[in-house]
C-alpha positions, -999 to 999 in steps of 0.1 A, spaced: -207 -258 -29 -193 -229 -50 -157 -227 -60 -151 -195 -39 -167 -211 -8 -145 -242 -13 -114 -220 -17 -123 -202 15 -129 -234 34 -95 -247 23 -79 -215 34 -96 -217 67 -83 -252 73 -48 -242 61 -49 -212 85 -51 -235 115 -18 -252 106 -2 -218 98 -13 -204 131 5 -232 149 37 -229 128 69 -217 145 88 -186 133 115 -210 120 90 -228 98 75 -196 84 109 -181 78 120 -212 60 90 -210 38 97 -173 30 133 -182 20 121 -211 -1 95 -188 -18 122 -162 -26 146 -189 -40 117 -203 -61 109 -169 -76 145 -164 -87 147 -200 -100 115 -194 -121 122 -159 -132 121 -167 -169 88 -184 -166 73 -156 -146 86 -129 -170 73 -149 -200 39 -152 -185 40 -115 -177 49 -106 -213 15 -121 -223 -3 -97 -199 17 -67 -211 11 -75 -248 -26 -78 -242 -27 -46 -222 -9 -26 -249 -32 -42 -276 -62 -30 -255 -48 6 -255 -39 6 -218 -21 38 -207 17 33 -204 15 44 -167 -7 13 -161 15 -9 -182 44 1 -161 26 -10 -130 19 -43 -147 53 -51 -162 78 -74 -146 115 -79 -155 142 -99 -139 151 -70 -116 116 -66 -104 112 -103 -98 145 -102 -78 130 -73 -59 100 -94 -50 123 -122 -38 144 -97 -17 112 -85 -1 103 -120 11 138 -124 24 136 -91 43 103 -103 58 120 -135 71 145 -113 90 118 -93 108 104 -102 142 73 -124 141 44 -104 155 24 -135 165 25 -140 202 39 -105 210 25 -93 243 9 -59 237 3 -54 274 1 -75 305 -3 -71 342 -17 -87 373 -52 -75 384 -59 -67 421 -77 -100 424 -46 -119 413 -57 -127 377 -28 -125 353 -39 -108 321 -20 -106 288 -31 -91 255 -12 -110 227 -11 -106 189 -28 -134 169 -34 -138 132 -67 -127 116 -70 -162 101 -80 -158 64 -73 -126 45 -86 -117 11 -66 -93 -11 -84 -77 -40 -60 -57 -62 -53 -43 -96 -26 -46 -122 6 -49 -101 16 -86 -100 44 -78 -75 16 -74 -49 10 -111 -53 43 -120 -37 42 -91 -12 8 -101 0 15 -138 2 47 -132 22 33 -107 46 2 -129 53 23 -160 57 47 -143 82 18 -129 102 1 -163 103 -27 -157 78 -39 -178 49 -45 -156 19 -69 -155 -10 -54 -135 -38 -78 -119 -63 -57 -100 -88 -71 -83 -119 -78 -101 -152 -51 -79 -168 -24 -96 -147 -40 -131 -147 -11 -150 -164 15 -133 -142 -4 -139 -110 -11 -176 -119 26 -182 -125 37 -164 -93 10 -182 -71 20 -216 -85 56 -210 -76 48 -197 -41 24 -226 -33 50 -252 -43 77 -235 -23 55 -232 9 45 -268 6 81 -279 3 88 -266 38 58 -285 54 31 -259 53 -2 -266 34 -1 -252 -1 -35 -237 5 -21 -210 28 -17 -192 -6 -45 -194 -31 -56 -175 -62 -92 -165 -67 -109 -164 -102 -110 -129 -117 -146 -128 -129 -170 -104 -112 -192 -131 -98 -163 -147 -80 -152 -114 -64 -187 -106 -53 -190 -140 -36 -156 -134 -19 -170 -101 -5 -199 -120 10 -179 -149 25 -183 -136 60 -174 -162 86 -149 -179 62 -129 -148 53 -120 -126 83 -109 -94 65 -107 -80 30 -80 -55 18 -86 -38 -15 -56 -23 -33 -61 -2 -64 -80 28 -78 -108 46 -60 -135 27 -80 -123 -7 -68 -118 4 -32 -153 20 -30 -169 -11 -46 -153 -34 -20 -161 -10 9 -197 -6 -2 -206 -41 -12 -187 -63 12 -202 -80 43 -167 -91 52 -148 -65 73 -126 -42 51 -94 -24 58 -95 4 33 -64 14 15 -68 47 -2 -57 64 -33 -27 88 -31 -34 124 -39 -2 135 -22 8 172 -18 41 190 -16 39 225 0 67 250 -5 66 273 25 76 309 27 107 298 47 116 270 24 151 262 10 140 265 -26 168 243 -41 159 216 -16 122 220 -24 128 216 -61 149 185 -56 122 169 -33 94 179 -57 111 163 -87 118 131 -68 83 130 -54 67 135 -88 90 118 -113 110 90 -95 81 66 -102 49 85 -111 26 55 -114 26 47 -76 3 59 -48 31 78 -29 40 99 -59 32 136 -55 1 147 -74 -2 183 -63 21 213 -56 13 242 -34 36 273 -32 34 301 -8 28 334 -25 59 350 -9 82 327 -28 60 317 -57 77 339 -84 112 327 -75 103 290 -70 80 286 -101 107 303 -123 129 273 -114 104 246 -109 82 249 -140 111 246 -165 125 217 -145 92 199 -145 87 205 -182 122 191 -189 112 160 -169 81 156 -191 56 167 -164 24 185 -176 14 211 -150 -23 218 -144 -21 252 -127 -44 278 -111 -43 313 -127 -11 323 -108 7 292 -120 -6 296 -156 7 332 -156 42 321 -143 51 297 -171 46 283 -206 24 255 -217 6 253 -184 -28 237 -186 -55 256 -167 -65 235 -137 -101 224 -131 -117 217 -98 -114 180 -107 -76 183 -113 -69 193 -77 -86 161 -64 -70 137 -90 -45 109 -84 -29 110 -119 -5 81 -117 12 98 -146 35 127 -154 8 152 -145 8 176 -116 -18 201 -103 -3 233 -89 -16 263 -70 -3 294 -52 -15 299 -17 -14 330 5 -4 313 37 4 281 54 -32 280 67 -44 283 31 -23 253 22 -37 233 51 -73 242 40 -65 232 4 -51 199 16 -81 193 38 -104 199 8 -86 178 -18 -63 153 -1 -70 116 -1 -53 114 33 -22 96 21 10 117 24 16 155 26 50 172 26 61 206 38 94 222 27 104 247 53 133 259 75 108 272 101 103 249 131 71 267 139 57 261 104 67 225 105 50 220 139 18 237 127 17 217 94 22 184 111 -4 192 137 -30 206 113 -27 181 85 -45 149 92 -31 123 67 -16 89 72 19 104 68 30 140 72 66 147 61 89 176 68 117 182 42 117 148 25 100 131 -5 65 117 -5 81 85 -19 92 74 16 57 65 26 63 28 20 66 -3 41 100 -11 29 113 24 34 98 25 69 117 -7 77 85 -29 78 95 -51 49 71 -56 20 38 -39 28 3 -51 23 -9 -16 14 -12 19 28 -43 24 49 -59 58 48 -86 49 72 -84 55 110 -96 22 125 -72 -6 133 -44 4 109 -32 36 93 -3 42 69 19 15 56 6 -19 68 34 -42 79 33 -73 100 18 -60 132 -11 -44 113 -19 -79 99 -28 -92 133 -56 -89 158 -53 -96 195 -68 -118 221 -67 -118 259 -52 -146 279 -63 -147 315 -47 -170 340 -62 -175 375 -60 -197 405 -97 -203 411 -109 -167 413 -147 -162 409 -166 -130 404 -186 -118 433 
């Protein structure tokens, strides 16, 4: 029996015990995991330093290094996310709908765990704690396959979390790490029957590989080519503040803005303010001819630029003739993650939110709010850009399936 199949079998056995666990037991485990992360912060940061040093030695871009790096504050944030999860309602057993049929049968549709969830993700070791916590709270055993670039960090975090979960009476195997070699991940993708669902988190290449090669059902989390559209009726000061926050508050994450669209009616005035402010913030703008003509040191945008998730201080920008032109641009280039309109017009806001088909459509606020924590879900498993089962930030309910419980008194079908 291969190592991956054995890990999956162990996860399956552990999932049965976890499915029977009470909310009190699961919450106790989450609190123990949070306390253990804080207690072992120094060891986790030391392990992470090895990954960061290796990444820099390999010439890894600083935006990627930022996603990889941990410090005491980020470890504390991971712990706080687990504690927040403990305070959320347990989705398992929730009645989605229920009623009595004309023949007297009582029917209830209730939430149940998937069973065994595989997470395949890149770089960010904080995902290890987030994924383990969300899976545990929703009753799922988890197989965590992080990237080789974060191997030391992930190993340290997983060891801490397993010990903490076991200390509260749960099987340690509700949380397991998967080897990072390619043969192992391919075997994980083919473990249908032992693994119930796979969730990839990372760049487009990783996601498409998992979607294309997996026989296990996949919930697709997408890249974030997020747009900010400045409407003709926008408050331009507000628009500039939201644009800068969306782009620069943390440029390496999927809900950072990657593209700016400006209505032609306000383009001269807005770009005169925005381009210097972006330059001062260190942002390189890749603009269409109108944007290039409006500022200094603007890079001429290519077709590829408008479809790129930069994850860096780069931003594509274009001037559009109308709201409808902005919608058409978004339909062509968006990854379906988050799009923002800045406007004082209720009609424009209604049209934009109706016409734009992304996981989150935002009026007069930053793209950075598309996040499980910001939505009040607790730590998220990812942001789904597909349309089946789950869409947008995936919190606890999205990590469950349902089953029907039918109660009768001897009814037979005629």
